[in-house]
C-alpha positions as CSV (number, residue, x, y, z in Angstrom):
1,M,47.2,47.2,19.3
2,A,46.6,45.0,16.5
3,P,43.4,43.9,15.3
4,G,42.5,40.2,17.3
5,V,45.4,40.9,19.7
6,R,43.0,40.2,23.1
7,L,41.8,37.2,21.3
8,I,45.2,36.3,20.8
9,Q,46.5,36.7,24.1
10,K,43.4,34.9,25.5
11,V,44.4,31.7,23.4
12,S,48.2,31.9,24.3
13,A,47.1,32.0,28.1
14,T,45.4,28.6,28.2
15,R,46.9,25.1,28.8
16,T,46.4,23.9,25.4
17,F,48.1,26.5,23.5
18,A,51.2,25.7,25.6
19,R,51.0,22.2,24.8
20,I,50.8,22.6,21.1
21,A,52.2,26.5,20.3
22,P,56.0,25.5,21.5
23,H,56.2,22.5,18.3
24,V,53.9,24.8,15.8
25,V,54.9,28.3,16.0
26,P,59.1,27.8,15.6
27,A,58.9,25.5,13.1
28,M,56.0,27.6,11.4
29,D,58.7,30.4,11.6
30,R,61.7,29.1,10.3
31,T,60.1,27.7,7.2
32,V,58.7,31.1,6.4
33,H,61.5,33.0,7.4
34,R,64.0,30.3,5.3
35,L,61.4,30.7,2.5
36,T,61.4,34.8,2.7
37,R,65.2,34.6,2.9
38,G,64.5,36.4,6.0
39,K,62.2,38.9,5.6
40,V,59.0,37.3,6.9
41,L,58.5,36.1,10.6
42,L,54.8,34.9,10.6
43,S,54.8,35.4,14.6
44,A,56.0,39.1,13.9
45,R,52.6,40.2,12.8
46,M,51.4,40.0,16.3
47,L,54.4,40.1,18.2
48,P,58.0,41.7,17.4
49,G,60.0,39.2,16.8
50,L,63.9,37.6,16.1
51,I,65.7,34.7,15.4
52,L,68.1,33.8,17.6
53,T,71.1,31.8,16.5
54,V,73.3,30.5,18.8
55,P,76.2,27.7,19.9
56,G,74.1,24.7,22.0
57,A,75.3,24.7,25.9
58,R,76.5,21.2,25.5
59,S,76.8,20.1,21.7
60,G,78.3,23.4,20.8
61,Q,76.1,22.8,17.4
62,L,74.4,26.0,16.2
63,R,70.7,26.2,17.1
64,T,68.3,28.6,15.2
65,T,65.0,29.5,17.3
66,P,62.5,32.0,16.2
67,L,61.3,33.9,19.4
68,A,59.2,36.9,20.5
69,C,61.3,39.8,21.9
70,M,60.5,43.3,23.3
71,P,62.4,45.8,21.3
72,E,64.1,48.6,23.5
73,N,64.1,51.9,22.6
74,G,68.1,53.2,22.5
75,A,71.0,54.4,20.4
76,E,72.4,51.1,20.0
77,P,70.3,47.5,19.2
78,S,69.1,46.3,22.5
79,W,66.3,43.6,22.6
80,I,64.6,42.1,26.0
81,L,63.5,38.4,25.4
82,V,61.6,36.3,28.2
83,G,62.0,32.7,28.7
84,S,58.4,32.1,29.1
85,N,58.4,28.6,27.2
86,F,54.3,29.2,27.0
87,G,54.0,28.5,30.6
88,R,55.9,24.9,30.6
89,T,57.5,23.6,33.7
90,G,61.5,23.6,32.3
91,H,63.5,26.7,31.0
92,P,63.8,27.2,27.6
93,A,67.2,25.2,26.0
94,W,67.7,28.6,24.0
95,T,68.4,30.0,27.5
96,A,70.7,28.0,28.9
97,N,72.8,28.3,25.3
98,L,72.8,32.1,26.1
99,L,73.8,31.3,29.9
100,A,77.0,29.6,28.5
101,G,77.9,31.5,25.3
102,P,76.8,35.5,26.2
103,D,78.9,36.4,23.8
104,R,78.2,34.0,20.8
105,A,75.0,34.9,20.1
106,V,73.2,36.6,16.5
107,V,69.9,37.3,16.5
108,N,68.4,38.1,12.7
109,W,66.3,41.4,13.4
110,Q,64.4,42.3,10.2
111,G,66.4,40.5,8.2
112,R,69.9,42.2,8.9
113,D,72.2,39.7,11.3
114,V,73.2,41.5,14.3
115,A,75.7,39.9,17.0
116,V,74.8,40.2,20.3
117,H,76.2,40.3,23.9
118,A,73.6,38.5,26.3
119,T,72.9,39.5,30.0
120,L,70.7,37.3,32.3
121,L,68.6,40.1,34.4
122,E,68.4,39.6,38.1
123,G,67.7,42.4,41.0
124,V,65.8,46.0,40.0
125,E,67.0,45.6,36.7
126,R,65.0,41.9,35.7
127,E,61.6,43.6,38.3
128,E,61.5,46.8,35.4
129,A,62.0,44.8,32.4
130,W,59.6,42.3,33.8
131,R,57.0,44.9,34.7
132,A,57.8,46.0,31.0
133,A,57.1,42.5,29.6
134,L,53.8,42.1,31.2
135,K,52.8,45.7,29.8
136,F,54.1,44.1,26.7
137,W,52.1,41.2,26.8
138,P,49.9,40.3,29.5
139,P,49.9,36.5,29.0
140,Y,53.2,36.2,30.6
141,A,51.2,36.8,34.3
142,T,49.8,33.7,33.3
143,Y,52.7,31.4,32.1
144,Q,54.6,32.7,35.5
145,A,51.8,32.0,37.7
146,R,51.8,28.3,35.8
147,V,55.5,27.4,37.0
148,D,57.7,27.1,40.2
149,R,60.5,28.4,38.6
150,E,61.5,32.1,37.7
151,I,61.0,33.0,34.3
152,R,64.8,34.2,32.8
153,L,64.9,37.6,31.3
154,F,67.8,38.4,28.8
155,R,68.7,41.7,27.7
156,L,71.0,41.4,24.5
157,R,72.8,44.0,23.5
158,G,74.3,44.1,19.8
159,R,78.3,43.9,20.2
160,G,79.2,46.3,17.5
161,D,81.3,43.3,15.7
162,G,79.1,41.7,13.5
C-alpha cells in the first residue's frame, strides 16, 4: 500500500469529500491527462485509473470520464468499475451511458485506447466483485451505507476491435 493511502481512504469516506471531490478530481484528471497526451492520470497515483469514453445515453455525444478501476488479471484486458458516485444519492451518469451502449465504450488505459464491452454485474458475479472491491478500496462500504440504491458494478472487457 502506497504511503498515505490509509489517510486518503479515511478522508475519501467523509461526506465533505463526497461533496467536493466530484467537482475537483475528474476536472484535474482530465486536464493532466490531456496535457500529458494520455501518459499521466493524477488519481491513478493512488488507485489504478482509466479514462472512459462512451456516448451519452440521451444525447449520443461522447462523454469522457476519469475513473478509478480494478484491473483484472487475465489473458484479455478487463477492469471492474464501481459506480459509487463518491457515496452520493444518484447513480453516476457514466453508468447509464454504459447501460445504453455497452459495446460503444473505449477506455484509455496507461495511454492506450481499448475498445470494450461493458457488463452490469448481478447476482453471484456481483457479490464476488463487490467483495474484491471492498478489499481493494474499503471506503466503498461507507459509500454503500450512505445510499439506498445498490451501487452498480461493471466488468469491462476488451473487444479486440479497437
